[in-house]
N, C-alpha and C positions, 0 to 999 in steps of 0.2 A: 581350420579358418588361417585365410590367406591375407595379407596385409595388399589392400586393393588401391586405399584412397591414403595416400601420406601425408596430405594438408588435412587432412580432419583426423588422422592418428597424431599429430605431434600438436595439433588443436587442444586434443582430447587432455592429453599428457599436460598441457600448459595450466588447462583449466583446471585438473587435477591435483597439479601442484600447488596452484595459487591458491584455491578452495581448500586444501588443507592447511597451508601456512596460515593463512586467513583464522582459520577455524583452531588451530595449534594456539596460535598469538592470542585470539578474544579468550581463549580456556584460563588464560592467565588474570582476567578480569572476574568479577562477580557475577555468577551466572542470571541468580533470581528464578521466577519460574514463567510461565506463558501468562498467567494474571498478573504477575509484578515483576517485571524483566528489569533484571539488573544490567549493567553497561557491556558485559559480553554476550549476553544473550542474543540479539538479532546479527552480529557480526560472526558469533559463530554457526548459527543454522544457516546463514546466507553464505558461508563457506561451505560449509557441507553440501547445501543445495547445488553451489557451483562445481563441487568435486562430483557429485550423481550425473550432474549434463555432460560433465567433462567424461564421465565414464561411457553414459551413452553415446556422445559422438564418437570417443575410443570403439567402442563396441562396433557401432555402425560402420566403421571405416573398413571392418574385418569383414562385412557381410559381402555376399556375393551380387547384390544389386547394387554394390557402391561401383561408383564412377571412378576408374583407374585415372590417377593423378600422379605428378610428383613434385617435390618441393626445391623451388628455384635455390640459386646461390643467393646466402643472405647478403642483402645491400644494404651497407653502414652510412652511404649518403642518405639515404629515407632515414634511417633511425636518429642520423644528427641533425637534422632539417626539423625533424617533428619534435621530437625531443629539447634541441637549441631553440626553435619558438617559444616553447613554452617556459623556458630560461630565461629567454629575450625579454617575455611577457612579464614575468616575475621582478626582473629588473628594471623596466621601464615603468611600471602601472603607475606609480606614486609621481614620476617626474611629469610624464606625458598625460595621464589621465586615461580613464578606460574608455573612452571612443579611439582614440589614437591606438592603444595599446591592443585593445580587441584585434582592430581591422591589423594592424602588423602581425598579429599571432595567426590570423588567417591566412594572409598572403605568403608568407614564410612558409608555415605547415602546408601550404597548396602546391608548393615546388616541389615536395615529396611526389605528385603522383606524376605518374608517367602520360597520363591527359592532361597536362596543365594547361589552362588558359587565363590567360589574365582578366577577361572578363568576365568569366565565372567567377574567380578568385576575388576581385572587386566586390561583383554582385553579393557572394557568400559572405564577405567581411560589411557592407553595409546591411546585409538583413542581420547579423548577428551583433554588430554595433545597436542597432534600435531593440534587436530582442535582449540582451544584456540591460541596457538600460528599462525596459518596461518589467521583464523579470524580477531584477536584482534592487533596482534604483525603485522605479515607482511598487513593485507588486513587493516585495519583501521589506521595503525601506532599507537597504545599505547604503551607509555613505562610503562610497568610493570618489576620488577626485574625477570629474566628468573630463575636464580640460586640463591641458598642460599648468602645473601651478604657476609658470614666470608669465603666463599670460593673465592672470588674475580673473577669470571668468567664473568660478567654482562658488 
């Protein structure tokens, strides 16, 4: 077998490592049985399934039918934008509320795309604000500050 699709190979390695890491960590919790699941049961089996899927992807990367690809140079700018947007979201949620925080998260993380478009980022931001409100506030009844606290609109 010859490695043909490097992207799938390294994706498979990543899924196997994450899956086995989750399964190993979950094994420190009480497992229980399928009929009476403990806190470690679901994450353990989810990790095992993730590792198995990773193995399938990895083996598929060595198939004769696999499309030949290469892995591009690692781009730290993309990682910093995506992780930074999540950190900023966590820091400003209480101060600015869920509406503005989600919108900022989407717009900043959209900058990581090579096909960035301000119109698309704004449309996605508006959609996710509405979705967050409907799913988490109305649907699940979670309590989030909706607007900035200094406006007194919550």
